[in-house]
C-alpha positions in Angstrom: 29.1 -17.1 -7.3 27.6 -19.6 -9.7 23.8 -19.7 -9.9 21.7 -22.6 -10.9 19.7 -22.4 -14.1 16.4 -21.7 -12.3 18.1 -19.0 -10.0 19.5 -17.3 -13.1 16.0 -17.2 -14.6 14.7 -15.5 -11.4 17.6 -13.0 -11.5 16.9 -12.2 -15.2 13.1 -11.9 -14.5 13.8 -9.4 -11.7 16.3 -7.5 -13.7 19.0 -7.6 -10.9 20.3 -9.5 -7.9 17.6 -10.2 -5.3 17.9 -9.2 -1.6 18.4 -11.8 1.1 14.6 -12.0 1.8 13.9 -12.4 -1.9 16.5 -15.2 -2.1 14.7 -17.0 0.7 11.4 -16.7 -1.2 13.0 -17.8 -4.4 14.7 -20.8 -2.9 11.6 -21.8 -1.0 9.5 -21.6 -4.2 12.0 -23.6 -6.2 12.0 -26.2 -3.4 8.2 -26.4 -3.4 8.3 -27.0 -7.2 11.0 -29.6 -6.8 9.0 -31.4 -4.1 6.0 -31.5 -6.4 8.0 -33.4 -9.0 8.9 -30.5 -11.2 12.5 -30.4 -12.4 13.3 -26.7 -12.0 16.9 -26.9 -13.3 16.0 -29.0 -16.4 16.7 -26.8 -19.4 13.5 -28.1 -21.1 11.5 -26.6 -18.2 13.1 -23.2 -18.5 9.9 -21.6 -20.1 7.8 -22.8 -17.2 10.3 -21.5 -14.6 10.5 -18.2 -16.5 6.8 -17.8 -16.5 6.7 -18.5 -12.7 9.6 -16.2 -12.1 8.1 -13.4 -14.2 4.8 -13.6 -12.3 6.6 -13.7 -8.9 8.9 -10.7 -9.8 5.9 -8.6 -10.8 3.7 -9.5 -7.8 1.2 -11.3 -10.0 -1.3 -13.2 -7.9 0.0 -16.6 -7.0 -3.1 -18.3 -8.1 -2.8 -16.7 -11.5 0.9 -17.7 -11.8 0.1 -21.2 -10.7 -2.8 -21.6 -13.2 -0.4 -20.4 -15.9 2.3 -22.9 -14.8 -0.2 -25.7 -14.6 -1.5 -25.0 -18.1 2.1 -24.9 -19.4 3.0 -28.2 -17.7 -0.2 -29.9 -19.0 0.5 -28.5 -22.5 4.1 -29.8 -22.4 3.0 -33.2 -20.9 0.7 -33.7 -23.9 3.7 -33.5 -26.2 5.9 -35.8 -24.1 6.1 -39.6 -23.9 3.2 -41.1 -21.9 5.6 -42.6 -19.4 6.5 -39.2 -17.9 3.8 -38.3 -15.3 2.8 -34.6 -15.1 3.9 -32.7 -12.1 1.5 -32.8 -9.2 0.8 -29.1 -8.5 -1.5 -29.6 -5.6 1.3 -29.4 -3.0 2.5 -26.3 -4.8 -0.8 -24.6 -4.4 -1.0 -25.5 -0.7 2.6 -24.3 -0.1 2.0 -21.1 -2.0 -1.0 -20.2 0.0 1.0 -20.6 3.3 3.9 -18.5 2.1 4.1 -15.0 3.2 3.2 -12.3 0.7 5.8 -10.8 -1.5 7.1 -7.6 0.1 5.5 -4.5 -1.3 8.0 -2.0 -2.7 7.0 1.5 -1.5 8.3 4.7 -3.2 9.3 6.8 -0.2 9.2 10.0 -2.2 5.5 9.6 -3.0 4.8 8.7 0.7 6.7 11.8 1.9 4.8 14.0 -0.5 1.4 12.5 0.6 2.3 13.1 4.2 3.3 16.7 3.5 0.1 17.3 1.7 -2.0 15.8 4.4 -0.2 17.6 7.2 -0.5 20.8 5.3 -4.2 20.3 4.9 -4.5 19.5 8.7 -2.6 22.7 9.6 -4.8 24.8 7.3 -7.9 23.3 8.9 -6.5 23.9 12.4 -5.6 27.5 11.5 -9.0 28.1 10.1 -10.7 26.8 13.2 -8.3 28.8 15.4 -9.2 32.0 13.4 -12.9 31.3 13.7 -12.6 30.6 17.5 -10.6 33.8 17.9 -13.2 35.9 16.1 -16.0 34.3 18.2 -14.1 34.9 21.5 -13.2 38.4 20.5 -16.8 39.2 19.9 -17.8 37.8 23.3 -15.0 39.8 24.9 -16.1 43.0 23.1 -19.7 42.6 24.3 -18.4 42.1 27.8 -16.2 45.3 27.6 -19.1 47.3 26.1 -21.7 46.5 28.7 -20.6 49.2 31.2 -20.2 51.8 28.4 -23.7 51.0 27.0 -25.2 51.0 30.5 -23.7 54.5 31.1 -25.0 55.8 27.8 -28.4 54.3 28.5 -28.5 56.1 31.8 -27.6 59.4 30.1 -30.4 58.8 27.6 -32.9 58.0 30.3 -31.9 61.2 32.2 -32.2 63.4 29.1 -35.5 61.9 28.0 -36.9 62.3 31.6 -36.1 66.1 31.4 -37.6 66.4 28.0 -40.8 64.6 28.9 -41.0 66.6 32.2 -41.2 69.9 30.4 
């Protein structure tokens, strides 16, 4: 499949072929730039598209990328013939703020390890609480079991001490 100059710049900035969702984002961004009067496939604008693609591929904040593109466009407009109006980037800013955020790439290995650690910690805490509760309940049960034995021993002590004091 043949890619346009600007699409090829995005592919190079990403380091590989984009997914379908990324293609939708790329094409909508290029469409917004085109509607704003920026010729995205003009080879002379390749540095600006490259800057924009690089920022987008690395999830740089859209406002930062837009400020960089605006500065680059204004810089190139100063060196051009006065008859070429600079691109109006106001609609680009409006459209970029309404676009959905770039999908965040999550390393599932790190997520799994974090879940294992947190679950392990939870189980250790639960085991400690269960052990403490078992110790407390065992002491209460032991006191309950010892009451009759202690009462019998106290009765024996009372009988022996009554005989001793009686003599």
